[in-house]
LUMKOL-825401 format. One record per residue (C-alpha): residue in three letters; y, x, z. Coordinates in steps of 0.001 Angstrom, whole numbers, m for minus. Each point is the difference from the previous one (the first is absolute). Last residue first. Layout:
# LUMKOL-825401
{"ALA" {Y X Z}}
...
//
This chain:
# LUMKOL-825401
{"GLY" {20168 23554 22526}}
{"LYS" {m2205 m1986 2599}}
{"VAL" {m2617 m2360 m353}}
{"ALA" {m1316 m1857 2893}}
{"GLY" {3356 m886 1480}}
{"SER" {m565 m3328 m127}}
{"MET" {3252 m125 m2123}}
{"LEU" {m1605 1821 m3123}}
{"LEU" {m3092 m2400 236}}
{"ALA" {2356 m2720 m650}}
{"GLY" {1954 1640 m2367}}
{"ILE" {m3476 878 m1941}}
{"SER" {m1110 m3802 161}}
{"ALA" {3532 m1187 m1433}}
{"SER" {329 2703 m2805}}
{"SER" {m3582 m1474 m928}}
{"TYR" {1014 m3482 387}}
{"SER" {3273 635 m2307}}
{"ASP" {m2695 1597 m2405}}
{"SER" {m1369 m2593 m603}}
{"ALA" {1498 m873 m3324}}
{"SER" {m2145 1576 m1538}}
{"SER" {m2578 m2906 353}}
{"SER" {m3032 m351 1947}}
{"SER" {1719 m327 3437}}
{"ALA" {2458 m2484 m1462}}
{"THR" {m2814 m2182 m1233}}
{"THR" {m43 m2522 2992}}
{"LEU" {3667 53 760}}
{"LEU" {1183 m92 m3905}}
{"GLN" {m2545 m3302 m249}}
{"VAL" {1604 m1383 3437}}
{"ALA" {3472 428 m1738}}
{"VAL" {m1221 m1724 m3210}}
{"SER" {m1671 m3077 1936}}
{"SER" {3414 m453 1533}}
{"SER" {1603 79 m3153}}
{"SER" {m2010 m2768 m1172}}
{"SER" {m1058 654 m3561}}
{"SER" {m2779 2277 661}}
{"SER" {m2250 m2615 1399}}
{"SER" {m3588 788 100}}
{"SER" {237 3920 1304}}
{"SER" {2881 m932 2525}}
{"ALA" {m2826 m3086 1182}}
{"SER" {m2907 2508 296}}
{"SER" {1949 2227 2111}}
{"MET" {1701 m2561 2167}}
{"ALA" {m3729 m1322 706}}
{"VAL" {m1216 3527 1192}}
{"TYR" {3034 466 1829}}
{"GLU" {m667 m3253 1899}}
{"ASN" {m3994 782 583}}
{"LEU" {1157 3165 1246}}
{"MET" {2857 m1631 2471}}
{"SER" {m3023 m2426 1226}}
{"ALA" {m2076 3065 257}}
{"LEU" {2665 2189 2326}}
{"LYS" {805 m3250 1959}}
{"ALA" {m3983 m555 1095}}
{"PRO" {m689 3681 639}}
{"ASN" {3135 363 2146}}
{"GLN" {346 3316 m156}}
{"PHE" {2409 63 m3173}}
{"ASN" {1660 m2852 1816}}
{"ALA" {2238 2739 2829}}
{"ILE" {2020 1455 m2952}}
{"ASN" {1876 m3205 428}}
{"MET" {1687 m1187 m3474}}
{"ARG" {3300 m774 m1050}}
{"GLN" {2566 1795 2124}}
{"GLY" {m2608 3267 144}}
{"TYR" {m675 350 m3421}}
{"VAL" {3683 m210 m776}}
{"ARG" {1108 2572 2669}}
{"ALA" {m2979 2269 m1316}}
{"GLN" {1266 m184 m3361}}
{"GLN" {3665 565 912}}
{"GLN" {m1478 2958 2088}}
{"ILE" {m1800 1624 m2235}}
{"ASN" {2932 78 m3083}}
{"LEU" {122 m2608 m2510}}
{"ALA" {m1490 131 m3264}}
{"GLY" {m3267 m1536 594}}
{"PHE" {1955 m3349 288}}
{"SER" {852 358 m3902}}
{"LYS" {m3150 m1817 m719}}
{"PRO" {934 m2645 1519}}
{"LEU" {m1053 m1279 3534}}
{"GLY" {m1841 m3653 25}}
{"LEU" {m1515 694 3504}}
{"LEU" {m4028 m270 m834}}
{"THR" {1143 2434 m2972}}
{"GLN" {1610 2733 2074}}
{"VAL" {m3145 107 2468}}
{"VAL" {m2239 135 m2618}}
{"SER" {2094 2280 m1912}}
{"ALA" {561 2185 2999}}
{"LEU" {m3473 86 827}}
{"PRO" {m1232 1300 m2943}}
{"PRO" {3552 2862 m725}}
{"SER" {m1387 1555 3326}}
{"ALA" {2983 1704 1855}}
{"ILE" {1793 m3310 803}}
{"VAL" {m2884 m1253 1681}}
{"GLN" {m284 2918 2621}}
{"ASN" {4171 m323 65}}
{"TRP" {m420 m3412 970}}
{"ASN" {m1579 645 3394}}
{"THR" {m3621 m398 1561}}
{"VAL" {m2100 m237 m3508}}
{"SER" {m3717 146 1556}}
{"PRO" {m813 m3350 m1139}}
{"LEU" {1553 705 m3125}}
{"ASN" {m2530 1993 m1375}}
{"GLN" {m3571 m1441 m1203}}
{"GLN" {1362 m3498 m517}}
{"ALA" {3460 1262 m1774}}
{"TYR" {m2696 2235 m2558}}
{"LEU" {m2012 m3278 m241}}
{"ALA" {3587 m1828 m886}}
{"GLN" {846 2868 m2364}}
{"ARG" {m3324 m175 m1857}}
{"LEU" {390 m3449 m503}}
{"ALA" {3291 268 m1622}}
{"ASN" {m1075 2905 m2168}}
{"SER" {m2483 m2732 m1464}}
{"THR" {m2737 834 m1929}}
{"ASN" {256 3856 m466}}
{"GLY" {924 m511 3555}}
{"VAL" {m3455 m1271 1415}}
{"VAL" {m1528 3407 m1122}}
{"GLN" {2501 2195 1783}}
{"GLN" {m329 m2151 3247}}
{"PHE" {m3741 221 m232}}
{"GLN" {491 3789 m752}}
{"ALA" {1924 156 3309}}
{"GLU" {m2225 m2093 1786}}
{"GLN" {m2811 2578 m1195}}
{"TYR" {1955 2979 1397}}
{"LYS" {732 m1915 3402}}
{"GLN" {m3952 m391 250}}
{"VAL" {m244 3831 m968}}
{"VAL" {2253 582 2629}}
{"GLN" {m2184 m1788 2838}}
{"GLN" {m2839 1858 m1707}}
{"ILE" {1258 3259 799}}
{"PHE" {450 m1254 3576}}
{"SER" {m3578 m1369 594}}
{"PRO" {m1296 3538 m810}}
{"ASN" {2336 1790 2281}}
{"THR" {799 3859 m898}}
{"VAL" {2684 m1015 m2017}}
{"SER" {1401 m1384 2968}}
{"PRO" {1930 3669 738}}
{"GLY" {661 559 3737}}
{"GLY" {m606 m2370 2991}}
{"VAL" {m2632 m194 2041}}
{"ARG" {m3503 2191 m312}}
{"ALA" {m3109 m1443 1215}}
{"THR" {m961 1156 3706}}
{"ALA" {m3210 856 1128}}
{"THR" {m1874 m1273 3469}}
{"SER" {1033 2254 2810}}
{"GLY" {m2487 2019 2133}}
{"ALA" {m1151 m1179 3721}}
{"VAL" {m1704 2966 1253}}
{"LEU" {m1530 116 2842}}
{"SER" {m2283 2181 1666}}
{"ASN" {m1986 m1896 1848}}
{"PRO" {m1844 m2977 m192}}
{"SER" {m1848 m857 3113}}
{"SER" {m3174 1453 1093}}
{"ALA" {m3377 m1220 m1607}}
{"THR" {m3077 163 1531}}
{"PRO" {m3896 m2 316}}
{"ALA" {m2339 m2216 1472}}
{"PRO" {m2332 2239 2231}}
{"GLY" {m3482 87 m1798}}
{"THR" {m2471 m3315 m488}}
{"ASN" {2674 m1979 m1748}}
{"GLY" {m958 m3916 m896}}
{"PRO" {3700 m1050 1475}}
{"ASN" {1728 2129 m2393}}
{"ALA" {3103 1026 1092}}
{"SER" {3270 m1693 m801}}
{"TRP" {3263 2252 m1632}}
{"ALA" {3688 m1747 298}}
{"PHE" {2794 1499 m1961}}
{"SER" {2923 m2010 333}}
{"GLN" {2698 1676 m2393}}
{"ALA" {m531 3359 m1735}}
{"THR" {2851 1160 m2032}}
{"GLY" {2276 m1705 m2506}}
{"ARG" {582 m625 m3783}}
{"GLY" {306 3793 m956}}
{"LYS" {m1126 m1076 m3677}}
{"ALA" {m2690 3199 42}}
{"ASP" {m1957 m1436 3102}}
{"THR" {m1917 2276 2281}}
{"PHE" {m2355 m585 2865}}
{"VAL" {m1796 3309 1754}}
{"LEU" {m3124 m636 1814}}
{"ASN" {m492 3098 2443}}
{"ALA" {m3272 1155 981}}
{"GLY" {m211 2661 m2594}}
{"VAL" {2381 m1009 m2718}}
{"ALA" {m1293 m3014 m1220}}
{"LYS" {2582 m1445 m2641}}
{"VAL" {1266 m3936 m440}}
{"THR" {1836 m615 m3148}}
{"ILE" {2871 m2790 m273}}
{"ASN" {1666 m45 m3476}}
{"ALA" {m3227 m372 m2314}}
{"GLN" {650 m3658 m1119}}
{"ASN" {m3157 m2524 324}}
{"GLY" {2765 m2459 889}}
{"ASP" {907 1453 3270}}
{"ALA" {m3069 m1741 1660}}
{"ARG" {m2403 1582 m2406}}
{"GLN" {1746 3351 1069}}
{"PHE" {473 m751 3712}}
{"ALA" {m4309 m1067 306}}
{"THR" {m767 3270 m2789}}
{"GLN" {1593 2625 2505}}
{"LEU" {m1121 m1918 3101}}
{"THR" {m3817 933 m1463}}
{"SER" {457 3182 m1331}}
{"ALA" {1662 980 3540}}
{"LEU" {m2779 m980 2065}}
{"GLY" {m2596 969 m2431}}
{"GLN" {2010 4001 m15}}
{"TRP" {m320 m192 3863}}
{"THR" {m3305 m289 170}}
{"THR" {m2529 m3779 928}}
{"ALA" {2491 m2744 m1855}}
{"GLY" {m2541 m2800 m685}}
{"SER" {1243 m2075 3185}}
{"LEU" {3289 616 m1249}}
{"ASN" {1114 m3832 m1207}}
{"VAL" {3729 m686 m734}}
{"SER" {763 m2683 2603}}
{"SER" {3309 m334 m969}}
{"LEU" {2316 1899 m2735}}
{"THR" {3871 57 m155}}
{"VAL" {2049 1850 m3015}}
{"GLY" {3452 914 736}}
{"GLY" {m868 3810 m128}}
{"PHE" {m2264 m581 3203}}
{"THR" {m1364 m2686 1626}}
{"GLY" {m2532 m732 2049}}
{"SER" {m3987 m1260 1107}}
{"PHE" {m3020 1873 m13}}
{"ASN" {m3592 m775 445}}
{"SER" {m3100 930 1750}}
{"PHE" {744 3433 1151}}
{"THR" {m3426 2220 m464}}
{"SER" {m1973 1991 2487}}
{"GLY" {m3828 234 m601}}
{"ALA" {605 1883 m3335}}
{"ALA" {2759 1858 1462}}
{"LEU" {3710 m193 639}}
{"GLY" {698 1426 3702}}
{"SER" {3718 626 m718}}
{"THR" {3144 m1300 m2170}}
{"ASP" {3577 1779 m9}}
{"VAL" {1927 m2822 m2439}}
{"ALA" {3093 1481 m1965}}
{"ALA" {2860 m1966 m1962}}
{"SER" {2201 537 m3088}}
{"SER" {2528 m1165 m2102}}
{"ALA" {1227 1502 m3237}}
{"THR" {2962 685 m1449}}
{"ALA" {889 m2192 m2612}}
{"PRO" {2400 1008 m3039}}
{"LYS" {3508 m259 61}}
{"ALA" {2449 m1407 m3225}}
{"PRO" {3308 1399 m719}}
{"THR" {2693 m2392 1547}}
{"GLU" {2330 m392 m2705}}
{"SER" {4127 m978 m237}}
{"GLY" {1227 m1498 m2737}}
{"GLY" {1421 1641 m3120}}
{"TYR" {m3186 m586 m2453}}
{"ASN" {40 m3742 1306}}
{"PHE" {m1649 m1109 m3202}}
{"ASP" {771 m3435 1229}}
{"ALA" {3505 763 2104}}
{"ALA" {1227 1713 m3530}}
{"VAL" {m1037 m2608 m2043}}
{"GLN" {1815 m2398 1993}}
{"ILE" {3474 1345 767}}
{"PHE" {52 969 m3634}}
{"GLN" {m614 m3798 m1419}}
{"THR" {2389 m729 2767}}
{"LYS" {2798 290 m2388}}
{"VAL" {3195 1326 1434}}
{"MET" {m953 3227 1343}}
{"ARG" {1171 1681 2893}}
{"ALA" {m3566 m779 1457}}
{"ALA" {m1879 2497 m2333}}
{"PHE" {2095 3059 870}}
{"SER" {m310 m625 3397}}
{"SER" {2744 m1194 2508}}
{"SER" {m1993 m3076 990}}
{"SER" {m3352 2480 820}}
{"LYS" {m3185 m1597 826}}
{"PRO" {m1353 m128 m3665}}
{"ASN" {1077 3832 m391}}
{"SER" {926 823 m3368}}
{"ASN" {m2379 2432 m1912}}
{"LEU" {m448 m2648 m2549}}
{"VAL" {3820 m364 m898}}
{"LYS" {269 3988 m341}}
{"VAL" {m3081 m143 m1649}}
{"MET" {1619 m2906 m2078}}
{"LEU" {3441 1961 m872}}
{"ALA" {m1915 2886 m1003}}
{"THR" {m2577 m2012 m2582}}
{"MET" {2854 m1924 m1482}}
{"GLY" {m1905 m259 m3301}}
{"SER" {m483 m3915 227}}
{"GLU" {2322 m1093 2696}}
{"SER" {702 m3200 m1978}}
{"THR" {m3718 m963 288}}
{"LEU" {593 m471 3635}}
{"GLY" {m1481 m3537 555}}
{"TYR" {m2785 1247 2423}}
{"ALA" {m2665 20 m2041}}
{"THR" {1521 1359 m2970}}
{"LEU" {1806 2958 1940}}
{"VAL" {m3731 675 1569}}
{"PHE" {m2212 m15 m3398}}
{"ASP" {2651 1663 m1576}}
{"ALA" {m209 3003 2097}}
{"LEU" {m3336 59 250}}
{"LYS" {m348 259 m3798}}
{"PRO" {3196 2667 22}}
{"ASN" {m1789 2405 2687}}
{"SER" {3487 1244 1337}}
{"MET" {471 m2812 2162}}
{"LEU" {m3279 m99 2026}}
{"ALA" {m141 4152 630}}
{"LYS" {3466 m226 1287}}
{"ALA" {m650 m2620 2106}}
{"THR" {m2557 1973 1619}}
{"THR" {m3854 m1251 565}}
{"ALA" {m744 m744 m3784}}
{"LYS" {m3563 306 170}}
{"PRO" {m489 m3833 1344}}
{"ALA" {2123 m1147 m3204}}
{"ASN" {m2847 1932 m2665}}
{"ALA" {m2653 m2202 m118}}
{"GLU" {1508 m3289 975}}
{"PHE" {3098 380 m2569}}
{"TYR" {m1730 1176 m2608}}
{"ALA" {m2743 m3500 760}}
{"ILE" {3190 m1877 m487}}
{"GLN" {1294 1461 m3039}}
{"SER" {m2817 m471 m2092}}
{"LYS" {m772 m3447 1696}}
{"LEU" {3000 m687 m1374}}
{"VAL" {m259 1350 m3685}}
{"PRO" {m3494 m1711 90}}
{"ASP" {1372 m3934 836}}
{"ASN" {m2526 m1135 2359}}
{"THR" {2659 m941 2729}}
{"LEU" {2323 m1916 m2818}}
{"SER" {m2717 m2115 m1758}}
{"PRO" {m1606 m156 3220}}
{"PHE" {3413 m2520 1218}}
{"SER" {m275 m1294 3810}}
{"ALA" {m558 3629 1055}}
{"PRO" {3463 640 m1305}}
{"THR" {1123 m2431 2916}}
{"LYS" {861 m3483 m353}}
{"SER" {2798 m2122 2418}}
{"LYS" {2582 m41 m1925}}
{"ILE" {m2062 154 m3564}}
{"LEU" {m867 m3580 m1027}}
{"ASP" {2816 m1652 1859}}
{"TRP" {2309 2310 m2123}}
{"GLY" {m1417 m580 m3068}}
{"ALA" {167 m3217 m92}}
{"LEU" {3910 54 1530}}
{"GLY" {1498 2326 m3110}}
{"SER" {m2451 2025 m2632}}
{"PRO" {m4238 m675 m551}}
{"ILE" {m2500 2415 1371}}
{"GLY" {m2596 822 m2705}}
{"LEU" {130 3648 1445}}
{"SER" {1535 1955 m2497}}
{"THR" {490 3632 m1345}}
{"VAL" {m3631 1546 1204}}
{"LEU" {m448 3632 m1001}}
{"PRO" {1828 982 3365}}
{"ASN" {3018 2051 m320}}
{"MET" {405 3735 m240}}
{"ARG" {3325 1404 860}}
{"ALA" {2759 1094 m1285}}
{"VAL" {2474 2209 1396}}
{"PRO" {2804 m2101 1581}}
{"ARG" {3198 m1092 m1358}}
{"TRP" {3098 2213 m438}}
{"PRO" {3373 m1493 m2268}}
{"ARG" {2403 3077 m219}}
{"SER" {3306 1579 1948}}
{"ARG" {m462 m2462 3024}}
{"GLN" {2895 703 3019}}
{"LEU" {m1482 m1046 3570}}
{"VAL" {2340 m2720 1063}}
{"ARG" {3278 m662 1278}}
{"PRO" {742 m3629 299}}
{"ARG" {2539 m1801 m1790}}
{"ARG" {3591 239 1493}}
{"SER" {1611 m1382 m2866}}
{"SER" {2348 3031 m415}}
{"ASP" {m3239 1798 m643}}
{"ASN" {m2325 1156 2926}}
{"THR" {m951 3687 m894}}
{"GLY" {m4062 1207 m1120}}
{"ARG" {m1944 1429 1928}}
{"THR" {m1826 3447 m729}}
{"ILE" {m3937 520 1734}}
{"THR" {m1075 3504 m380}}
{"GLY" {m3736 567 m762}}
{"GLU" {m3329 m2017 887}}
{"ASN" {m2580 1081 m1311}}
{"GLY" {m1536 m855 m3499}}
{"ARG" {m1526 3210 m1101}}
{"GLY" {2985 937 m2275}}
{"ASP" {2548 m1321 2331}}
{"ARG" {1103 m3082 815}}
{"ASN" {3791 m891 702}}
{"GLU" {m218 m1048 m3818}}
{"PRO" {m2750 m2183 487}}
{"PRO" {1803 m2152 3290}}
{"LEU" {m1211 321 3149}}
{"CYS" {m1108 m2473 1947}}
{"SER" {m1276 m2042 m2381}}
{"ALA" {702 m3048 m923}}
{"GLU" {m2388 m2589 m153}}
{"GLY" {m2262 m340 m3459}}
{"SER" {775 1340 m3222}}
{"GLY" {m429 m3398 m2207}}
{"GLY" {m1785 m3111 2074}}
{"GLY" {1580 m1339 3143}}
{"PRO" {m2982 427 1582}}
{"ASP" {m777 3267 m553}}
{"ILE" {m3115 654 1965}}
{"ALA" {m1644 1263 m2898}}
{"SER" {1811 818 m2971}}
{"PRO" {786 m2581 m2533}}
{"ARG" {m1472 142 m3552}}
{"ASP" {1406 2001 m2621}}
{"ASN" {2017 m1715 m2837}}
{"ARG" {3426 563 1200}}
{"GLY" {3137 m2284 m845}}
{"ASP" {m192 m1236 3903}}
{"ILE" {m2916 m748 648}}
{"PRO" {m3117 m518 m3239}}
{"MET" {m3210 m1323 1387}}
//
């Protein structure tokens, strides 16, 4: 589906179409490797237009592999929205079975766990593209150094590099991957142990049974009448403990002279409530067993806490799900950009806490401006003016209310459908311009506003 006069398909997670959300740094301020460089600010003219980053040439993200499937058979308008708003990519096997998508996912699953540093992740173009697509940050393609700084940010610090960015996606990706978070290394288990002094064991002098707890495993009335040697006694007890421990070999019992030495490799605790009963049929003196001695409590193993999340298989699957959702939105956009933006808004508006975050995101700004009936020229206002108008005309807390958000998105899709079918009405024309603004060459006003918002937050400094 051609967008903004080009014949290429829109890139993943670029709900507005075209070149996607404005990057934090314009292309003329990137070096040849896509890293951030010096930022140049414009100057306010007599009409007091906002100061924005100068753009010397158009730029769009690098081409990326798109799914082979181009349509899911979804109708446009409210009928399509009713069909997809509660669906997941798994609801559309033609997408999840797409060979390109499956290949990209397989590569990520195999290689992401090896990227234990932010630099390693972002230096691999395939992994970087996967992550940026999954988190709606395709506008940062090639911005390796910037994204390394974001990913290395401490998720718990309100003054970190990621926290000073306007887009919530930067904060989310830093927190999820946790390259900059604190880490407590894994600790192996230290074995627990105990010893029992025994004496008097012989063919005519045996124990009747044993009860007790060791390594967190409890035995009751284990028959010892056939154990006539220290080694036989140790073997009988070891077999009983290991069987009660799920046939695991963590608990061992060894005969060391007349002593029985109990050891639990998993460090789950030492001897408790040991009780030995003499065999009533003994023909000689009854054997004896002392109370457990040489007690070592031990400690269980602890897993690594914090550090890079890529080593966690469940986290890898979370990112895969995000990527599938991103590609789902892309394919939906081939049928209707309004549905694509509605899906994007449904996913991202609940995390919005201030209007600058809306201004910094062309697709979110398009949805909100359409709902408010704002003209195309609204994007040319400075950041404070836009935020003030939004705040006066809409309660931002409604984004966190599922029922109110659902109502707003239904209205947005209906308005977008009406604008497509009634171009003669001036209000319909205005809505049409709004819904296509982020996919047209006129989207620079949004891009400028987005970059201006980032500058105001202090995230990027000249």
